[in-house]
Steps between C-alpha positions, in 0.01 A plus 500: 500500500260796522642849519338561841646178647843588363473849654414346838803273485721794406358699790562218749858463374555877530363512854726219616805687365373836624439370853841334509662825390276699733628295792837666445386844380219572747721500813737739320212734411372496857849571633538787255166637616663566838792694353415640156240774458385380157445144627333618818248694292416214265565146628200442729267684263616293203446184705136608533521554876218723618385571146169685495349588164254789472140408431359598163155472342659363180793271437801725434751528218836393644812654342848387608842660444821350635698809603581862417551462124182299450300740718610793284418301186152416627383857567337580160325162490375525859353843435332387179350197676377727777322722247360210297372311804411783736231292672731209580764492777866488397769357730875513447776275637880526505779271618756747641506774761623764254235393250238541772624851580490607135157340445356695793653820367383457139180296519324567830231701321457244223458175695295393799761294683879448482656193661788250482487206260520163682797266495418195289430269794162340447364624836601864445371497141162360603463741789558807283303376198209406729509849648517690171275266293593674172290518187821509293874509568728729294874434531733777382817377322629229734480323841352171383423265790357152425297435816331834470409450134385141557275626781343763274445240229333268751259783590441585132648849542652638179868594525637741238872578470549852361807681368676165495864480404755221496855585602786267397538390863130419534497322166789274602330409827158442348647303209673261738166446677275516195334167591389668824438853370266367231251411776556833678445711187189297417335643812505847340203618299715731287862615479542855365860562394701804399642384166490221240835379634349460847209308348738250336696458824189437710381242249843333503481442876154344490242779496201408277531687169125574486522686832779739406426853374749769399356815657810720535661663800268688738794713616453708185153593627609691807329836504730791423437701813688820442723620778478879515809714475422646844496148648830415334643831622404419858651151466825644364506756779439237769800307367716816495574464127576842345308599187814499284593140588409209277385168647622152413249263658577133564170325577448162671869417538630170640809400691801519270356775281583787733872422469463536122302823543772636726755448221268649238415805711862562597602509133204714391564762768844563350321634191167624637513670838128579503362147538350349814454123536179365651514131593179311583584151631237240420509406869490819711665312787823509297507881502749534790750265330461685169549831680822376660633376164483847342593691815814290552609595148497868587164609357268707716216255553165499682191285530165667436385467861793722604466768231319740730812512719723616212596868551377751239735546207667160538477295179497123540673298229318170557153457649390151603123456513387292798126566463256272318273642232717793383641350181223615265539864605876475477484367145297811415771714659798328337695611194638151428359176640678172558285191557652277766518125531656494154873536565481191723315173447159616623303517174456878503203709611220676319640757251152631424506701822753755365357466148164626629673829587690527169840443658804360317569152635814297563498139611753219522530167316258298715143601413375142484188585703403770247650383168216612276475849652878542509524405132226746399663782693847441357370450145304827524802692625336564837754298699866400492607156617854491640724205580705652778674803649661631182185496291296643789739796533498558125118489476444729798768745387345521153160584646642754746697670221206512255172609661323484162587133459394428858165670440445305173580171675245581767235578239570171320472308828167669570375407152563131577309537826213684333464285187469160669197556720192279493604194704260581783204509259600165350559348842166621631324340202648166607398547864147588395464156338512351849333778697201681353429858612 
C-alpha cells in the first residue's frame, strides 16, 4: 500500500472517531460559550465562524503557539523571522484566550495578524487554511492536530515543528498510537527538537529519523532586555514593598502549591521578618481564592488590583498578582524565585525566566516539562531542586541567611542562560530550506 493511500485511510479513520467524539464535546463547548468567558471568546472563532483573513500580496508565514508558555517561547523566533523575511507577511495563531492576550501584548508589532487556531473539524480547518493560504506553517513546541496537518500536506505546504519536546505523558500517548502517529508525523517537513533525548523519543513514536534535527531550545535566545532600576523602584513602590524588605517570588503556581507556600512562608517569617511573599497564580482567575487562603491564616494579604487602596505605611505580608504579563518584571525584582507547577504534578514551568535576571532558583520535584534545563541549572549550582516543605524551607533559609551564596547562585543560573544560545539561528536555517528569502 502506498504511503499516500495509507495516510488517507488513517485520516478517514481519525475523522470518524473525531466526529463521534465531537458529537458529545461540541454541545458542551457551545453551552460553555454561554457561561464561561474563555469559551465565549474562543469557541465560535475556533469553529471558523465568520473567519475573515486579511489580504496579502504574498502568501504569509504562519506561526502557531498553543498558549501562554508557547507564545513566550516563540518571541525570539518570531522576531528573527520578521527581520529575515521583512517583505513577506507573518501571521500568528493561538488556541487559548490568555495566549491570545499575551500574543497581542508581545507580538502586535512583529506580526501582521493574530487569530485563533481552528478546531480540528475538517470544515473549520479548511475554512481557515483557505483564508490564510500559507507559504509555510511553523508549529512551536506542541498542539499537533492530524486533520490540519493532513490538509497542509494535501496542499503541499511545508509544516515545520520547532522547539519540539516530548514529555513522559505525551510519549505514553503517542507510543500507544504509534501506528497512527507515524502517518501524522510523516506530514511534517522537519521536526526541530530541543535535545538528543527528545530526538530519540520522537523517533520511537514514529517520526521519520531523517526529518528530525536537534536545534536546541529557543527559550535561551530571549533578548536580555534590561529593566532599569528606576522602573523596578516604581514597581516596588506601586506594590507598597519597603526598600528594606526582601522578596520571595512564587511564579506560575497551581492549585495545591499555595498551601505548601503558606507553610513555607509561615516558617520562614519566624526567622526572617523582612521577607514579603509574592504569589503569581498561573491562572489569574484563581487570585481571589489564593488571597483568601493566606488572609484566613492571619497574614495581611492583597491582590495587585487593590494595592492602590492600601494606606501609606502599611506593609503587606503576601501579595497575590492577578494581572497577566507582570511575571517577567517581578522576577527581576525578586531576591529568591520559586518556579511553580513543580511541587504538584504539572511538569513545572520555564526556569529560564528567573535565570535571565541572575536570580537564585528553587523548584520542586516535577520538572518533567523542562528536564534538560532543570538538570543544567542544578548541575551548575544555579538552582536547587526540593522534594517538599522541609527542603524548601531549608533552601530558602540558606539563601536568605547568606546573600553572597544567593548572588553566586544567580550568576551561575545566568551563565546557563547565556551559554546555551543559538537555537534560533539553527532553527531558522531549517526553515530557510523550505522558504527562500
